[in-house]
C-alpha positions, 0 to 999 in steps of 0.5 A: 856913680860912674857919672859922679866920679867923671863929674868930679874929675873933670871928664865932662865929655864922657859924663855927657856920653853917660847922661846922653845914653840914660836919656836914650834908654828911658826914652825908648823904654816905653817903647819896649814895654808896649812890644812886650805887652803885645807879644805876652798876648799873642801866646795863647799857651805857655809850654812849661813841661820841662821847666824846673821848679827850683834854682839851678845856680842855688844847686851848683854853687850852695849844695855842689851838685855840679853834674845834671843827673845830681839834680834829681830832676824829671821832666814832665811827660809830654801829653 
């Protein structure tokens, strides 16, 4: 959207900067996805104790639970 606006207003140098940034991002995306796959393979056991199954954002903004004790959440006991 910003690139189209810059093109229409005649800011060609700024539009070119946006295009270069997009090419840089998509050019390196494969490298980052490959690294992510490699690191996922290295994780033997994912520790999810203490993880909350519901959305804290939902509880904060919609349900108006402003403090942590009001979440009524108990962490899993460590083994």
